[in-house]
SEGU-596154 format. One record per atom (N, C-alpha, C): x, y, z; residue in one letter. Coordinates in steps of 0.001 Angstrom, whole numbers, plus 524288, in hexadecimal, padded with zeros to 5 digits. Layout:
// SEGU-596154
XYZa;...
// end
This chain:
// SEGU-596154
782638A887843EDm;780E48A2F484422m;77FB38A0FD83EA9m;77CD18A41A83BA7l;77B8F8A2A383639l;7805C8A205832F0l;7840F8A5B983386l;788E48A585830B1l;78BF68A0858320Fl;78BC489F298371Br;78EA989A83838CDr;78C3A895968367Ar;786FB895578363Ak;78450890E2833DAk;785918905382E1Fk;78598894FE82B75i;786D3894F0825D2i;78C5F892DD82508i;78FE5894B58285As;7957089308827D6s;7961088D2F828B2s;7934588B2982C9El;793968859082D9Bl;7914D8827B8292Al;78CEC88461826CFf;78A8F881BB82251f;78E2A8818881DB6f;790B9885F881C9Al;79463886198182Bl;799098828D81917l;79AE38827A81DFCl;79F5A87EF981F45l;79DB48794281E69l;79900877F182023a;7971E8728A81F71a;796A987129819A9a;794D68750B81691l;7943B87431810FDl;799508733F80E5Bl;79D5E8764C80FE6v;7A2888759E80DA7v;7A4D08704F80F1Ev;7A41E86ED9813F5c;7A623869C6815C8c;7A38686543812DBc;79E62865B381209a;79B888619280F50a;79D30861038099Ea;79F12865348076Cs;7A07E86522801C4s;7A64786390800F2s;7A916862DD8050Fq;7AE988618680471q;7AF1385C1E80218q;7B31C85B6C7FED9s;7B3ED8564F7FC5Cs;7B4E28522B80061s;7B25784DAA7FF7Df;7B3068494F8032Df;7B8AF84745802ECf;7BB4C8486A7FE93a;7C0D1846D77FE26a;7C40A8495080268a;7C23A84D9980475q;7C51A8503580891q;7C32E84E7580DF3q;7BF3884B1280E22q;7BD268491181314q;7BDC4843348134Dq;7C28F8417D8134Cq;7C3AC83BEF81355q;7C1D28397581881q;7C0CD8344A81875p;7BF508319981D34p;7C34D8328C8217Bp;7C14D8338882624v;7C4C4834C682A98v;7C76882FBB82C76v;7CCA482F8282C28p;7CF7782AC282D9Ap;7CF9882A0C83385p;7D0588255283570p;7D0D38247F83B08p;7D61B8265783D37p;7D627827B284210e;7DB11828CD844D1e;7DCF8823C084749e;7E1EF82296846B1l;7E43081DC2848A0l;7E7ED81ED084D11l;7E86781B1485099a;7EC1781B4F854D5a;7F15E8191A852CAa;7F3EF81C2284F80a;7F8C381A6484D05a;7FC1381F3784BA0a;8011A81E4B84A92k;804868229984933k;803A78245B84391k;8028C8209E8402Es;8021F821CD83A97s;7FEDD81D7D83818s;7FBDF81F148340Fw;7F8D381B2D83115w;7F78581CF982BADw;7F5E68192682873l;7F47A81A36822FEl;7F0DA815DF82134l;7ECDF8175C81E37l;7E9578139381BD7l;7E99981427815E0l;7EAB880FCF81333l;7EB7E80FE480D91l;7E79080C5C80AEEl;7E53D80E5180698e;7E22280B198030Fe;7E603808E27FF1Fe;7E6CC803C67FF23v;7EB2B801797FC59v;7EACC801EF7F679v;7E653800CD7F437s;7E5EF800AE7EE6As;7E6AC806017EBF2s;7E4BA80A0E7EE69s;7E55980F647EC5Fs;7EA2B812207EE54s;7EC37810327F2C8g;7F0C3812C87F527g;7EF5F817B57F81Ag;7EA3D818AA7F905q;7E88381D4D7FBC4q;7E92081CC380196q;7EB3C820CE80416t;7EB3F82123809C0t;7E6368237C80B83t;7E36B820B580EDBl;7DE3582275810A4l;7DEB7825F18155Fl;7E26E824C4818C8t;7E37E8282181D42t;7E8E6826DE81F46t;7EB5582AA9821DBa;7F087829E7823FBa;7F19D82DD08283Da;7F4C882C3682BF1e;7F69382F9683026e;7FC8382EFC830B7e;7FF3E8332782FE2k;80504832FB83011k;8074982E9F82CC4k;8057482E47827D1p;80750829C282498p;80CEF829D582313p;80F8982E8082383d;814FD82EE3821FDd;818B582FA782695d;816B782EBB82B45e;81A1082F0682FE8e;81D6A82A1883045e;8226382AB8830BDr;825E3826218310Dr;825838239383657r;8248081E7C83622l;823D281B7483AE6l;826B28162483A42l;827B3813C583EAFe;82A3080EA183EA6e;8262980A8283CEFe;827798074983919p;82391803B7836F8p;822FD7FE85839DBp;826B77FD2A83D58a;826C17F82483FD9a;826547F3CC83BD9a;822F77EFDB83D06s;822917EB4F8397Ds;81FBD7EC6183468s;81D8E7F107833CFl;81B607F25F82E99l;81FB87F26A82A7Bl;824937F2BD82C4At;829257F248828C5t;828FC7ED37825C5t;826A27E92582828k;826937E3F7825B6k;8235B7E3F082093k;8201E7E7E781FABl;81D5C7E83281AA8l;8214E7E8F58162Cl;825427EC0A81713m;829437ECBB81302m;82C817E7AC8126Bm;82DB67E521816B5t;830867E02E81671t;82D6C7DC3581345t;8283E7DC1781450a;824FA7D86781166a;824967D9F980B97a;824337DEFC80A90y;823EC7E0C980510y;828B07DF0F801FAy;82D487DFA580441l;831F97DE1C801A1l;832757D82D8012Fl;8308B7D55E8052Ba;8309C7CFB7804E9a;82D0D7CDBA80093a;8285A7CFF88002Bf;824CE7CE687FBDFf;8272F7CFAB7F6A5f;829BB7D4407F63Fa;82C2D7D5B47F15Ea;8307D7D1E87EFE7a;833787D01B7F3CCa;837C07CC727F2D2a;8358B7C7537F0E3a;831197C5A97F306i;82EB17C0D07F144i;82CD97C1567EB91i;82A8A7C5BA7EA36h;828D37C6877E4CCh;82D737C6E87E106h;831E27C8E47E2EFk;836997C9217DF9Ck;8399B7C41E7DFB2k;837C67C0357E2CFk;83A4D7BB117E35Ck;83FA97BB737E5E5k;840957BFA17E8E0t;8454E7BFEE7EC1Ct;8451D7BBF37F062t;840857BB397F297i;83F847B7137F66Ai;83A4B7B47A7F4FAi;839327B0107F756s;834437AD467F658s;831C57ABC97FB89s;82CC47AADF7FB69l;829E17A9B980038l;82BD27A4D0802F2l;82D6B7A0D97FFDFd;82F2779BD880251d;8350D79BF780371d;837BC7A03A80238q;83D697A07B80337q;83E3B7A14580901q;841FC79E5080B45a;8433B79E90810C0a;847D47A24881182a;8472A7A64D814CBl;84B417AA14815F1l;84DB17A8F581B22l;852F97A9A781B5Ep;855BB7A87B82056p;854A57ACC682466p;8544B7AAFE8294Dv;853507AE7882DB2v;858A07AFE283040v;85A2D7B4C182FDFs;85F2D7B667831F4s;85EAC7B75C837DEs;8631E7B7CD83A7Ae;862F27B8FE84003e;860AB7BE6E840FAe;861C37C21083D64k;85FAF7C76B83DD9k;859957C71783DBCk;8577B7C42283A18a;851B87C3A1839B0a;84FAE7C12683E95a;8522B7BD1F84071w;850637BA388450Aw;8507A7BDBB849EEw;854677C12084A72r;854F67C45E84EDEr;851A77C96784EC0r;84F777CAB084A69t;84C757CF80849DBt;847F27CFA084DCDt;8479C7D3E5850A1g;843DF7D460854CCg;83E5E7D589852F7g;83AD47D6808569Cg;835707D79F85550g;8325D7D2EE8540Cg;82E2D7D37B8514As;82AAC7CF2B85006s;82D857CB5F84C89s;82C417C63E84D3Ek;82F357C21284ABBk;82B8C7BDF084830k;82DBB7BB8984441m;82B7D7B6E3841D7m;82D8C7B216844A5m;831DD7B2B784747f;834947AE8684A11f;836EF7AA8C84667f;839E47AC8684273i;83D057A91E83F4Di;842417A829841ECi;844C37A3C784097r;849907A2328433Fr;84E737A3A583FEBr;852647A55484287v;857517A6AE83FE0v;8598B7A1F383D2Av;85C167A2D3838B5d;85E8A79EC98359Cd;85AD779AB083369d;855D879C1C83319t;8520D798DF83053t;850A179BA682B52t;84D687993882822q;84B7C79BA682349q;8459279B7082374q;8432979FF0821FBv;83D7D7A06A8224Av;83B537A22081CF2v;8373A79F6A81B0Bp;834FB7A0DD815E5p;8330F7A691815EBp;833907A91081174v;831DA7AE7B810D8v;82C1A7AF1281232v;828EA7AB46810B3d;823487AB81811B6d;8225C7ABEF817A8d;825257A8E281AA2d;824877A90E8206Cd;826A37AE51822A1d;82AF17B02A82066l;82D087B5378223Cl;8294E7B99C8212Dl;826AA7B96981CD1l;822C37BD7181B9El;81E367BD4981F96l;81C5B7B8BF820B7k;818587B831824ADk;81A257B9D782A0Ck;81EEC7B86882B5Cg;821267BA198306Bg;821A17BFEC830CEg;823107C28182C7Dm;823BD7C82182C84m;81E597CAFC82C93m;81ABE7C90F8296Ei;815BB7CBEC828B3i;811E47CAA182D0Di;811587C5B782E69v;80D8C7C43183288v;80FB97C4FC837F6v;8146B7C2E9838CEq;816C87C31C83DF5q;81A217C7E383EF8q;81B037CB0183AE0s;81E607CFA383B33s;823E07CE5F83D0Cs;825B77C9E483B41g;82AD17C80B83D13g;82F6B7CB1983AE1g;832747CDA883E65n;8370A7D07983CA2n;83B327CCCF83AAAn;83B897C81283CEEd;83F7A7C46883B28d;83E377C2BA8357Cd;839447C25F83425a;837B77C10082ED4a;839487C57B82AF8a;838957CA3782CB7c;839FB7CEBD8296Ac;83FA27CEDF8281Ec;842F37CE1882C09v;848A47CE3F82B0Fv;84A467C9D382786v;848097C55782859t;849597C0CA824E9t;847D47C1DE81F40t;8432C7C42981E70l;8419C7C57881919l;845387C9AF816B6l;8468B7CD94819DDa;849ED7D1C881806a;84F3D7CFAC81663a;851747CC5D819A5e;856977CA1B81863e;8563A7C6838139Fe;851D97C39881323g;851587C01D80EA5g;8509C7C3058098Dg;84E457C7B1809D9i;84D4F7CAA8804F3i;851D67CE2E8038Di;8540B7D0CA80783a;8581D7D4CF80663a;85D8B7D38680892a;85E227CF3380B4Bg;863507CDD680D65g;864077CFB1812DFg;861CA7D43981430s;862387D64A81993s;85D8E7DA0981A57s;85C787DAD381F6Fe;858067DE568209Be;859697E3EC81F13e;85E607E56781F56e;85FF57EA9981DA6e;85F0C7EB78817E7e;860807E7A7814B3n;85F5A7E80D80F07n;859927E83A80E04n;856A37E537810F5f;850F57E51081067f;84E9D7EA588118Ef;850AE7ED088159Ca;84E8D7F23C816F8a;84F5D7F5FB81274a;853AB7F59480FB6q;8547C7F8E380B2Aq;8505D7F7B1806EEq;84F237F2B780635m;84AF97F13E8028Fm;845CA7F3A480433m;844BE7F3968093Em;83FCD7F5BC80B7Bm;83F607FB8280A1Am;8439A7FE5280A9Cn;843878040B80992n;842EB8052C803D8n;8457E802028007Dr;844C5802AC7FAE5r;83F1B801A67F948r;83CCD7FDB57FB9Be;837527FC7A7FA49e;833A6800B97FC46e;834E6802AB800F3a;831BA806F680336a;831C280BA07FF90a;8365380D087FD8Fa;836B6811807F9F4a;833A1810777F4FEa;833D780BBB7F2F6r;830D480A7A7EE38r;82AFA80ADD7EF24r;82936809747F3BAl;823A38099F7F4F4l;821C380F237F67Al;8255B812D17F6D6g;823DE8181F7F82Ag;823678191C7FDFDg;825F7815DB80129m;825DD81698806C7m;82A1681AA18083Bm;8289981F9D80822k;82C3D823DD8088Bk;82E53824FA80E04k;82B98822F781200n;82D198242E81753n;82E3581F3681A69n;830C081BA8817FDs;832058169281A94s;837CD8155981A14s;839C2812A681E0Bn;83F20810A281DE2n;83F3780B84820EFn;8417C8078D81E81f;841AC80262820E5f;84749800FE82222f;847FF7FEC4826D1t;84D357FD268287Ct;84D837F75F829C9t;849087F4C882A13n;849027EF2C82B47n;844217ECDB828F0n;843D47E79A82915a;83F737E4E0826C4a;83B377E3C082AA2a;83BE97E50682F8Et;838557E352833C0t;834E07E7BF835DCt;836E57EC8283607g;834427F0B4838A9g;8360A7F18883E3Eg;83A1A7EEA483FE1l;83C327EF9E8450El;83E397F53E84561l;83DDB7F7B8849DEp;83EE77FD6A84A67p;844367FEE284864p;8445D8033E8459Ad;84935805968436Bd;8480280B548428Bd;84B7980ECF8442Ep;84A778146384375p;849988160A83DC8p;84BDB8131183A21q;84B578145E834B0q;8472A81152831D1q;8440480E64834C3l;83FA980B7D8327Dl;83A8980E9A83344l;8384D8105782EF7y;8336F8138282F90y;830468132E82A86y;82B4D8147782AF2t;827C1814B282688t;823218181C82817t;81F1A8182C824CEt;81A5E81B5D825C9t;815A08182A8246Bt;8111F819EA82639a;80C2581768824EAa;80B5F8176181EECa;80CA581BBD81C5Ar;80BD981BF6816AEr;80F6C8181A813E3r;8144E817EB81571d;817E88144C812DFd;8165280EA1813C7d;8146F80D718188Fl;812C48081381999l;80DEE806A981668l;80A8A80A798156Es;806078095181218s;807BF8082B80C7Es;80BB380AC280A93l;80DD68099E80569l;81019804168053Bl;81303802B080949l;815877FD798097El;811617F93C809DBl;80DBC7F9C980D5Ba;809B97F5A380E33a;8065C7F50080962a;804C57F960806EBs;801847F8EF8023Cs;804A47F6A47FDBBs;809A77F7C77FD4Da;80CE47F5797F94Fa;80D7B7EF877FA28a;80DEC7EDE07FF04l;80E4C7E84C80023l;809407E5717FE7Fl;804DB7E7CA7FFB7i;7FFD27E5747FE51i;7FF227E5677F863i;800BB7E97F7F5E1r;800137EA0C7F022r;803ED7E6947ED3Cr;808DB7E6837EEBCd;80CF67E3CB7EBB3d;80D2C7DE067ECE9d;80B827DC657F18Ff;80BDE7D6E17F304f;806B97D4FB7F54Af;8027E7D5127F246p;7FD4C7D3DB7F441p;7FCFC7CE477F658p;7FF6B7CA747F3A3e;7FF077C4FF7F556e;801E97C4377FA77e;806737C6777FAF0e;809767C5E67FFBAe;806947C8B18044Be;804647CD3F80315y;801817D00980744y;7FCFF7CCAC80923y;7FA117CA6E80594k;7F57F7C75D8070Ck;7F72C7C28780A14k;7FB987C032808BAk;7FD527BB5B80B3Ck;7FF577BC30810CAk;802627C0488118Ay;805187C0CB8168Cy;8028D7C46A81A71y;8006F7C8B4818A7y;7FEFC7CCEA81C4Cy;7F9B77CBFF81F26y;7F6A97C83A81D43s;7F1BE7C6FE81FEEs;7F2527C25A82395s;7F7007BFF6823ECm;7F7CF7BB878275Dm;7F7637BD4B82D17m;7F42C7BA6483009k;7F31F7BBDF83567k;7F7127B9718394Bk;7F9DD7B564837A7e;7FDC77B33483B23e;801A57AFF9837E1e;8062C7AEF583A40f;80A127ABC8837B6f;80D087A8BA83BDBf;80DD87A3CD83AC6r;810BC7A06783E65r;815EB79EE183C13r;81A2D79FEF83F1Fy;81F4279E4983D88y;8226679CBA8425Ey;82590798BE841C2n;828E7796D68460Bn;8256B7958284AD8n;820CF79365849C8n;81D09791E084DB3n;81B0F7967D85105n;81B7179B1984ED8i;8197179FC58517Di;8157E7A27184DE6i;8109A7A2E284FAEt;80C8E7A55C84CCFt;80C087AB2484EA1t;80C157AEB684AF2q;80B857B42684C5Dq;8073F7B68E848E9q;803AA7B9BD84B67p;7FF8E7BC078485Ap;801687C0F6845AFp;7FE937C2858418Dn;7FF8A7C77583EFAn;7FDE47CBCF842DAn;801347CFBA84349r;800227D3FC84717r;7FC0D7D7D684505r;7FA917D76084024n;7F68B7DACE83DF6n;7F11E7D90E83FD0n;7EF367DBA9843DEr;7EA1B7DA0284625r;7E59E7DA638423Cr;7E5EF7DDF283E7Bl;7E1947DECD83AE1l;7E0827D9F883796l;7E4567D6A3836B9l;7E3707D1C7833E2l;7DF7F7CE47836C5l;7DF0F7CED583BCBf;7DB887CBB183EF1f;7D6587CE7483FE8f;7D60A7D38983EDCi;7D1927D69384016i;7CE1F7D7AE83B43i;7D0987D8F7836ECd;7CDC37DABB8323Dd;7CF4A7D74A82DB1d;7CB9A7D44B82B87p;7CD0B7D0AD8272Dp;7CEBA7D38A82234p;7CDAF7D891821B9s;7CF4E7DB4D81D18s;7D5017DCEC81D3Bs;7D76B7DC96821DEv;7DCF87DDE682287v;7E0557D94682109v;7E4337DA0A81D9Cd;7E7937D5C081BFDd;7ED617D6F381C84d;7EEBA7DAC681FB1g;7F43D7DC3F820AAg;7F4497E18482361g;7F8E37E40F824BEv;7FDD17E2358229Fv;801F67E143826BBv;803297E52C82A4Ek;807A27E47B82DCEk;807377E7F683297k;808F87E5B1836F1t;809467E8AD83BD5t;80F017EA2D83CE5t;80FB67EDDB84060g;814DA7EF5B84231g;814AA7F1A1847A2g;818E57F0DA84A99h;8191E7F32D84FD6h;81E9C7F358851DFh;820297F802853A3t;824BA7F8CF856F6t;823117FCD285AF4t;826497FD9C85ED9e;824FF80193862BEe;824AA8070D86060e;828288082E85CC0a;8284980D6085A5Ba;823E180DF885668a;822D2809E785357a;81F0180A3D84F1Aa;81975809D185111a;8189E8076A855B1g;8137F8064085767g;811368018A85477g;80C36800D6854B6y;809997FC89851F7y;807947FE6F84CC4y;809227FBC584880c;808027FD7384347c;8054D7F90984045c;8021A7FA9483C8Al;7FF6B7F6A183951l;7FE327F8C3833E9l;7FFD47F60483001i;7FDE87F6D482AABi;7F9ED7F289829ADi;7F5347F41382845s;7F1217F03282732s;7EE777F14C82214s;7ECA27ED2B81F8Bs;7E9EB7EDBE81A86s;7E5007EA6281A8As;7E0D37EC9181860a;7DBE47E9C181816a;7D9867EA5B812C7a;7D7167E63E810D5q;7D46E7E64E80BCCq;7CEB07E4FB80CC0q;7CB567E8A880B52r;7C5A37E7E880BC2r;7C3617E8CE8065Ar;7C0CF7E4A08044Ce;7BF347E4517FEE2e;7C4277E5047FB7Ce;7C4777E8F87F83Bk;7C9147E9947F4F2k;7CC747EDE97F6B1k;7CB5C7F02A7FB2Br;7CE767F48D7FD1Dr;7D2857F2EB80128r;7D7407F4D7800BFr;7DB457F3C080493r;7DD2D7F8C380704r;7DD0C7F91B80C1Bl;7DF3B7FD7F80F17l;7E3EC7FB8E81248l;7E78F7FF0481313l;7EC557FDE68160Fl;7ED1F8023081A1Fl;7ED808009881EFBs;7EE368047382320s;7F3A7803B482591s;7F61B80820826CEv;7FB268083782979v;7FA4780B2D82E96v;7FB0D8089A832EDv;7FA3F80B0B8380Cv;7FF6280A3683B35v;801E880E9D83C92l;8070680E5F83F31l;806AD810E584473l;8094580E5584860g;80A26810C384D66g;8057D810D4850F9g;802C380C8185170t;7FEA680C0685557t;80107809EA85A5Bt;7FDEA809C885E91k;8000C8086D863B7k;7FF668029786539k;7FC627FFB086203s;7FBA77FA0286353s;7FA5A7F70285EAEs;7FACA7F1ED85F41d;7F97A7EE4185B21d;7F39E7EEC6859B4d;7F0517EEFB85D93s;7EAA87EF6485C7Cs;7E94A7F4A7859E4s;7EC057F8DA85B85t;7EAB97FE0485949t;7EC347FE2585395t;7F09A7FBF9851EFr;7F1F37FC2D84C47r;7EDF87F9388490Cr;7EBB67F51D84B49a;7E7A27F22C8487Ea;7E2927F53584811a;7E0D07F72784C7Dt;7DB9E7FA0884C4Ft;7DC197FF1A8491Ct;7E056801D784978e;7E0F68069F84661e;7E18480593840A7e;7E4178016A83F47s;7E4877FFF3839BDs;7DF257FE7283779s;7DC517FB6D83A85l;7D7137F9C6838A3l;7D36B7FE5783828l;7D3F38022A83BDFk;7D0DC806E983BA4k;7D1F6809E983684k;7D6E780A2D83500l;7D86280CF78304Fl;7D65380A3082B6Cl;7D6E1804FC82B4Cl;7D50880203826D5l;7CF1F8026B82643l;7CC48801BF82A7Cn;7C6918022E82A40n;7C4AD8075182866n;7C75F80BAA82A54w;7C5F0810ED82887w;7C6B8811698229Dw;7CAF280F61820A2g;7CC1F80FCD81B0Fg;7C7F880D0C817B7g;7C6708085181952f;7C298805618163Ef;7BD24807F1816ADf;7BBD0809EB81B2Ai;7B6B180C5A81BECi;7B63C8118F81931i;7BA5D814A78191As;7BA3081A0D81775s;7BB2881AF0811AFs;7BD8F8171F80EFAy;7BF2E817F68099Cy;7BD44813A0805F7y;7BC588151680112d;7BB3D811607FCE5d;7BF95811587F8EFd;7C08480CD87F6B7a;7C43480C6D7F245a;7C10780CC37ED35a;7C2A1810027E9B1v;7BFF7810A57E4B2v;7C3C780F1A7E057v;7C28180B317DD4Ft;7C5B5809997D8DCt;7C43280CAF7D428t;7C7E180FD47D237l;7C6D78131E7CDAAl;7C785810117C893l;7CBAC80CE17C854f;7CCA5809947C3BAf;7CF18804787C582f;7CD888003C7C33Bt;7CFE77FB377C474t;7D4AF7FA4F7C11Ft;7D7AB7F6827C2A7k;7DC6F7F5217BFC7k;7DB457F4117BA17k;7DE317F68F7B68Fd;7DDDF7F5BC7B0DAd;7D8CA7F7B87AE76d;7D58E7FA857B196q;7D0E47FCF67AF59q;7D273801FE7ACA4q;7D11A802787A783p;7D2DA8074B7A4C4p;7D01B80C237A6F7p;7D3488101F7A7D4v;7D129815477A926v;7CFA2817FD7A423v;7D2C6816FF7A009s;7D1BE8195279AE0s;7D4EA81671796E3s;7D36181711791E7s;7D68F8155878D79s;7D89881A2A78AC2s;7DDB481A6578A03l;7E03581F2A78812l;7E28681E54782B2l;7E23E8228677F93r;7E48F8226F77A54r;7EA748220177AA0r;7EC9B81E4F77789v;7F24381DB67772Dv;7F40681EB1771A6v;7F8208219777106w;7FA49822DC76BE9w;7FEE381F5076AC2w;7FF6581DC3765ACk;803E881ACC763B0k;8044A8154D765F6k;7FFF68133F767D3g;8003E80E1476A4Bg;7FD6C809EA7670Cg;7FE3E804F07687Ee;7FB6480093765F5e;7F57C8010B766F5e;7F4308032976B9Em;7EEB68041276CEEm;7EDC2809D976D4Fm;7E8E680B6276C21k;7E7BB810FE76C43k;7E61A812DE771D3k;7E50580F1877539e;7E3868109C77A92e;7E62B80D1577E8Ce;7E68A80F2B78346v;7E8BF80C3978789v;7E50E80CAE78C34v;7E4428087778F01k;7E1048089C793B2k;7E43D80AA379860k;7E1FD80E3979B21a;7E4A7810AB79FAAa;7E1AA80F5D7A4A0a;7E46F80DE67A8C2g;7E1C880CAC7AD9Ag;7E5A880BD87B210g;7E4868082F7B584f;7E7D1807327BA17f;7E913801537BA54f;7EDCD800287BC3At;7EF7D7FABA7BC9At;7EDD67F83A7C1ABt;7EB7C7FB2E7C51Ds;7E9087F8FA7C9DBs;7E4257FC4A7CB1Es;7E0BA7FA427CE35d;7DBE37FD167CF98d;7DD4A802757D1C8d;7DA6D8065A7CFFEl;7DB1A80BA47D22Al;7D69B80CA37D5E0l;7D7F080CDB7DAE5s;7D40280DC57DEE4s;7D5A88128B7E256s;7D1C2815357E448i;7D2C8819647E7F6i;7CF35818B67EC92i;7D07781B267F0F1v;7CD6081AC07F59Cv;7CB28820177F6FBv;7C608820417F7DFi;7C3678252D7F92Fi;7BFCD8245B7FDCEi;7BE16828728005Bp;7BA53827E0804B5p;7B57E824D1802F1p;7B3B28216780655k;7AF4F81DE58051Bk;7AA99820EA8034Ak;7A80E81F167FF22g;7A356821597FD23g;7A3FB825957F930g;7A8E8826AA7F76Cy;7A9C882AF67F3DFy;7AC2C8291F7EEB3y;7AB268243B7ED10a;7AD688223F7E83Ca;7AB92825597E385a;7A6DC8278E7E3ACd;7A4D882A3B7DF3Ad;7A73982FB77DE9Fd;7AA9D831367E245k;7AD24836587E209k;7B26A836107DF4Ek;7B3E9831747DD7Cv;7B8E9830A77DAE1v;7B855831207D523v;7BBC6834417D2A3e;7BBC98350B7CCF3e;7C16F8346B7CAF5e;7C1E4832D27C610s;7C71B8323A7C3C0s;7C720834797BE49s;7CBC8836327BCA2k;7CC878385A7B76Fk;7D1D0836997B562k;7D1C0834557B0AFf;7D685832477AE37f;7D8E08367F7AAD4f;7DDED837A17ABC4i;7E0ED83B5C7A88Di;7E531838707A5B2i;7E461837377A0A5p;7E82F8342179DBFp;7ECE68377279C22p;7F148834E079B6Ed;7F5C68379B79939d;7F4C3838D779376d;7F69E83D52791AFp;7F5B683EA878C0Fp;7F92E83B717886Ap;7F6FE83A3C783D2r;7F9CD837E077F6Dr;7FD0B833007811Cr;7FA6182EC978182l;7FCEF829C5782D7l;7FF248277977DD3l;8043D826AC77DB6i;806E3824B077911i;8097281F6877A5Bi;8087D81B8F776F6a;80ABB81654777CBa;810AB8168077712a;81382812CE77983p;8114E80E6777C7Fp;80FA780FDA78207p;80BDC80D1E783F1i;809E380DD97894Bi;80A44808A478C1Ci;80CC1808C8790B5a;80D8780411793B9a;809378036A797DFa;807A47FE9E7988Fq;803D67FD9C79CC5q;805F27FF9E7A1FAq;802BE802887A4E4g;8046B804C77A9CAg;8066480A557A95Dg;806FE80C367A487q;808D4811927A383q;80498815707A530q;80631819B17A7B3k;8027781D9C7A976k;80033820797A4B6k;7FAEF820EB7A4BAl;7F850823737A056l;7F512828357A211l;7F4DB8293E7A711g;7F1F782DC47A8E8g;7F0F782D357AEC3g;7EDA2830937B0A1i;7EC51830887B638i;7E660830787B706i;7E4AA82E0D7BB25l;7DF4582E457BCB9l;7DEDE831E57C173l;7DBFB8362D7C0CBq;7DB1E839E67C4FEq;7D62A8385E7C7E1q;7D6B4837607CCF9v;7D237835E17D025v;7D0CD83A4E7D3D3v;7CBD983B9A7D40Ds;7C9F483FBF7D77Fs;7C5CA83D757DB2Bs;7C54083FD87DFA7f;7C15D83E587E387f;7BE75843317E533f;7B95B843117E450e;7B614847A47E54Fe;7B80484C8F7E28Ae;7B9D784BC17DDB6g;7BB8D84FFF7DA75g;7C10C852287DBABg;7C3D084FAD7DF5Ck;7C913851757E0E4k;7CCFD84D4B7DF63k;7D1C284EE77DDA6p;7D5C684B017DC46p;7D6D58472D7E0A7p;7D71A842207DF20f;7D82D83DF37E2EEf;7DD8A83BAA7E1FFf;7DE92839E87DD2Fn;7E3BB837BA7DBE2n;7E410837077D5FDn;7E8DD835F97D426e;7E9C2834B67CEAEe;7EC8082F7A7CE3Ee;7EB2782C8A7CA16y;7ED468275B7C959y;7EEFB826917C3B1y;7F379824207C2FDs;7F57C823387BDBBs;7F25E81EF57BB1Cs;7F0CC820087B645v;7EE1581C557B2DDv;7F20481A1B7AEFCv;7F23A815047AE47v;7F6398128F7AB1Dv;7F3FB80F587A6AFv;7F74C80DEE7A303a;7F5CA80ADB79E92a;7F4B98053F7A058a;7F061802FF79EBDl;7EF157FDA97A035l;7F0EB7F9BD79C3Fl;7F37A7FB9279807e;7F56A7F82B793D1e;7F9F77FACE79128e;7FCC87F79178E18n;801157F9A378AF4n;7FEEF7FB7A785B6n;801287FF9D783B8v;800058016977E69v;80519801E877B73v;806797FE0A77844p;80B7D7FE3F77581p;80B2C8028F77128p;80FC4803CF76F45l;810388077976B02l;80DB48053B7661Dl;80AD88088076340g;8084A806AF75E77g;80C0480638759F9g;809FD8046975582n;80D708040A750E1n;80E938095474E9Fn;811F18097074ABFi;813C180E54748A3i;80F52811857463Fi;80BA180EFD743CCf;80735811D37416Ff;803ED8147B745CFf;802CE8119474A05t;7FFD6813E774E71t;802AA8188B7509Bt;807D58180975154r;80AD781C3D753AFr;80AE8821337504Ar;80B608206374B28i;80B64824E47478Ci;80603827A4747ACi;801C5824A474736i;7FC91826F674717i;7FB84829F774C40i;7FCED82783750CFd;7FBF082A23755CFd;7FF4E82F0675684d;8042482EDD75441t;8078E8336D7547Et;8050B837FB7519Dt;802D4836D574D19i;8003883B0074A06i;7FB7983D0774CFFi;7F8648397374F49r;7F3D883B0575221r;7F54B83E6F756CAr;7F99083D2075957l;7FB348405075DE4l;7FCB1845DC75C64l;7FEA08466C75784w;8000084BC9755D0w;7FB3B84F59755C1w;7F6C984CE975456f;7F1F885015753DFf;7EE7B84FEB758BAf;7F04984CFE75CBEn;7ED1684C4176179n;7EF5084F82765D6n;
// end
């Protein structure tokens, strides 16, 4: 009995001394096929279940259609007030509709609202044809963009998400796409994805994202549903300065995808803190530069560097800057100058590239000669 008590005491002592980094907050179980929770600014995945399982995306496909449409607007390929013709193919496309009429022309701004708020498949096809000439050409653009964004397990065959054996993606890939849309097109995201309803052709349709009506911190993004895919929802919420993005795929009902998504978002905000290590353009260090107009260059980050850790453990984060040896001019702004090693509770957490915050042109001939001599003896 004594030996057993001693053994239990030692076991408890060992457990108590384990690093908290190995005892992450216990994530909720969801009634879904696959899910993922992402902290957008840091890109950290807080929890995931089968994030790389290929599944049918249904109308979540429309996020890529929107991404390419926003990109086309920025490139001036199309404009918001430009009216695009509605083909018979677009008009006949099944599933959810914006109810545009064949042989009419509809402004791009209305088509975007019809696609994003009403999930109109007819709007998607019209946008695809207006941007790429045909939906088939547009699908090729979708796949090229997916590859550029690092969506390694996705394939697009149409602009709508209507069922196709070769149309598939994953929770992880969708998190990359949705976060890229929020990051690359913040104004468009803010304008369209928080709209609760849209009226067109005397028909008012509500946004199918229930969380927009339940939680004021939720400002997007998209629902999806087919018989094979089940009920899916990508949702994003911003509370104070933190933004979380949840991807929930394959639930059994409209209400379930909303409640499970909100459960995941709430858990992320309650269980984790965001810690800003360095703000944008804040120098991490000033480094010696040889043969340049200036003797030093400021090194830092071009955007805020934040990480997410379990709540209440901000004081357990440490960082160490490892500069590259012998920096020789010219140095271009944005050039990598070293790495920042971040540890949590004494264990490696991640590494981040530290870059030049300014240009350092080549110095004059006298400076270059003197520094060359100095380098011989250094």
